[in-house]
C-alpha positions in Angstrom: -2.4 -45.0 -0.1 -3.9 -41.3 -0.6 -2.1 -38.4 -0.9 -3.4 -35.9 1.8 -2.5 -32.0 1.9 -1.9 -29.7 4.9 -0.5 -26.4 6.1 3.5 -26.8 6.8 4.7 -26.8 10.3 8.1 -26.3 11.9 8.8 -30.0 12.2 8.7 -30.1 8.3 11.8 -28.1 7.7 14.1 -31.1 7.4 11.9 -32.9 5.1 11.4 -29.7 2.8 15.1 -28.9 2.7 15.6 -32.6 1.4 12.9 -32.4 -1.3 14.4 -29.3 -2.4 17.8 -30.7 -2.6 16.3 -33.9 -4.5 14.0 -32.1 -6.9 15.4 -28.9 -7.4 19.1 -29.3 -6.6 19.0 -26.4 -4.2 20.5 -26.2 -0.5 17.9 -25.2 1.7 19.6 -26.2 5.3 17.1 -27.1 7.2 18.1 -25.2 10.4 18.1 -21.9 8.4 14.8 -22.5 7.0 11.9 -20.0 8.6 11.5 -19.7 12.2 8.7 -21.7 13.4 6.3 -18.9 13.6 7.2 -17.9 9.9 6.7 -21.7 8.7 3.2 -21.9 10.2 1.8 -18.6 8.8 -0.4 -20.9 6.8 0.8 -20.1 3.2 3.4 -23.2 2.8 1.7 -26.4 1.9 3.1 -29.9 2.1 1.7 -33.3 0.5 2.2 -36.6 2.6 2.0 -40.1 1.4 1.5 -42.6 4.2 2.5 -39.9 6.7 5.7 -38.7 4.9 6.3 -35.2 3.3 6.7 -35.8 -0.6 6.0 -32.4 -1.8 5.7 -28.8 -0.9 5.0 -25.4 -1.9 6.1 -22.2 -0.7 4.0 -19.0 -0.6 4.5 -15.6 1.1 3.1 -12.1 1.2 3.6 -9.0 -0.6 2.1 -5.5 -0.8 1.6 -3.8 -4.0 2.3 0.2 -4.2 -1.6 0.6 -3.2 -1.2 -1.5 -0.2 -3.0 -4.3 -1.8 -2.0 -8.1 -0.7 -0.6 -10.6 -3.2 0.4 -13.8 -2.5 3.6 -14.9 -4.7 3.8 -18.5 -5.5 7.4 -19.2 -5.1 9.2 -23.0 -4.8 7.1 -26.0 -5.7 8.8 -29.5 -5.5 7.8 -32.9 -5.6 10.2 -36.2 -4.6 11.0 -37.6 -8.1 9.4 -40.9 -7.2 6.4 -39.8 -6.1 5.3 -37.9 -9.2 2.5 -38.6 -11.5 0.2 -38.7 -8.9 -1.0 -34.9 -9.5 0.7 -33.5 -6.3 2.2 -30.5 -8.2 -1.3 -29.6 -9.7 -2.9 -29.8 -6.3 -0.2 -27.8 -4.4 -0.9 -25.2 -6.7 -4.9 -25.2 -6.6 -4.5 -25.3 -2.6 -2.2 -22.4 -2.9 -4.9 -20.3 -4.9 -7.3 -21.4 -2.1 -5.0 -20.5 0.7 -4.6 -16.9 -1.1 -8.3 -16.7 -1.4 -8.8 -17.3 2.3 -6.1 -15.0 3.3 -8.0 -12.1 1.2 -5.3 -11.4 -1.3 -6.1 -9.6 -4.3 -4.0 -12.1 -6.4 -1.8 -14.8 -6.4 1.0 -15.0 -9.0 4.2 -17.2 -10.0 7.4 -15.9 -11.5 7.9 -18.7 -13.9 11.2 -18.9 -15.9 10.6 -18.9 -19.8 12.2 -22.5 -20.5 10.5 -24.0 -17.5 7.5 -25.6 -19.8 6.4 -28.0 -16.9 5.4 -24.9 -14.6 4.1 -22.9 -17.6 1.5 -25.5 -18.2 0.6 -26.4 -14.9 0.0 -22.5 -14.4 -2.1 -22.6 -17.3 -4.0 -25.7 -16.2 -4.7 -23.9 -12.9 -6.2 -21.1 -14.3 -3.3 -18.4 -14.1 -3.3 -16.2 -16.9 0.3 -15.2 -18.5 1.1 -11.6 -18.8 2.1 -10.2 -22.4 5.5 -8.8 -21.5 8.6 -10.9 -20.9 10.6 -9.8 -18.0 14.4 -10.2 -16.6 15.3 -11.1 -13.1 18.2 -9.4 -11.7 19.8 -10.1 -8.4 22.3 -8.9 -6.2 24.0 -9.4 -2.7 23.1 -7.1 -0.3 26.0 -4.5 0.4 26.4 -1.9 3.1 25.7 1.9 2.2 25.9 5.0 4.1 22.5 6.1 5.5 21.1 9.1 3.9 17.4 10.6 2.9 17.2 9.4 -0.7 14.5 10.4 -3.0 13.0 8.0 -5.6 9.5 6.6 -6.8 10.3 2.9 -6.4 8.3 0.4 -4.5 10.5 -1.5 -2.0 9.1 -4.7 -0.9 10.5 -6.9 2.1 10.4 -10.4 1.2 10.9 -13.7 3.3 11.0 -17.0 1.4 12.5 -20.6 2.3 15.3 -19.9 0.3 16.5 -16.1 1.2 15.2 -12.8 2.8 15.7 -9.8 0.8 14.4 -6.5 -0.7 12.5 -6.4 -4.0 12.6 -3.4 -6.2 9.3 -2.5 -8.4 8.3 0.5 -10.3 10.9 3.2 -11.1 14.4 2.0 -10.5 16.9 4.8 -9.8 20.6 4.9 -7.9 18.7 6.3 -4.8 16.2 3.2 -4.8 19.0 0.6 -5.4 20.8 2.4 -2.4 17.9 2.5 -0.3 17.2 -1.1 -0.7 20.9 -2.0 -0.1 20.5 0.2 3.3 17.2 -1.8 4.6 18.6 -5.0 3.4 21.9 -5.0 5.4 20.2 -3.3 8.4 17.5 -6.0 8.6 20.1 -8.7 7.9 18.9 -9.9 4.7 21.1 -11.4 2.0 19.6 -10.3 -1.3 18.1 -7.6 -3.3 16.3 -8.3 -6.7 14.3 -6.4 -9.5 12.1 -7.7 -12.2 12.1 -5.5 -15.2 10.8 -5.9 -18.9 13.1 -7.3 -21.5 15.2 -4.4 -23.1 14.3 -1.8 -20.5 17.0 0.8 -20.2 17.2 0.1 -16.3 19.1 -3.0 -17.1 22.4 -1.1 -17.6 21.9 0.7 -14.0 21.3 -3.0 -12.3 24.4 -4.1 -14.0 26.4 -1.1 -12.9 25.5 -1.9 -9.6 26.4 -5.4 -9.6 23.4 -7.1 -10.4 23.3 -10.3 -12.4 20.7 -11.4 -14.9 19.2 -15.0 -13.8 17.1 -15.4 -16.8 13.8 -14.5 -18.8 10.6 -14.8 -17.1 6.7 -14.7 -17.4 4.3 -13.3 -14.9 1.3 -15.9 -14.3 -1.5 -14.4 -12.4 -4.8 -15.0 -11.1 -7.0 -12.0 -9.8 -8.8 -13.3 -6.8 -11.3 -10.5 -6.6 -10.4 -9.5 -3.1 -10.1 -5.9 -1.6 
């Protein structure tokens, strides 16, 4: 049988949740995955074998501070028994193609430092690793009072198969964190996160606000030349 690849559809929710549990030990309740129109937006891809879904990659769109479109390569998983067929590499390659067709300026992946397999996969597919090692911090969204806030951070709403929330980029401050929390809770989102360079002083501010460090990561990026 030949492995085939296609855009994900709402009917794939149960299979995607099962693969995430098998391959990533991650709970993605099928009924809480993206609603139909979100899962069908064209950037989540699946691999099928004999008509059954055996792998997936979740990609989503963000905007940089200049308004440029970026594609974020997020979750990638293949059923254990279906590995060794090049499915992961093909899913990444087709993610790059989908990002290019969507006119994204770049596609990037935030990869944990010790995830050697994904690091090798990104390298083999033409991604370039940035020179700086980063730390990922996350916190649950918590209600704060609404007020006018002055800051220079870039607040990015994100919706993935695993969660919805706000990312903070750029110059972090208390006002930026508070605004992110207000936007997240007002929009029914569950999480806020920040990626900062290792040993950056902002880590103290994040910890003070209840953020937890998840680990050390690298950005892997392909410049697609659009825009």
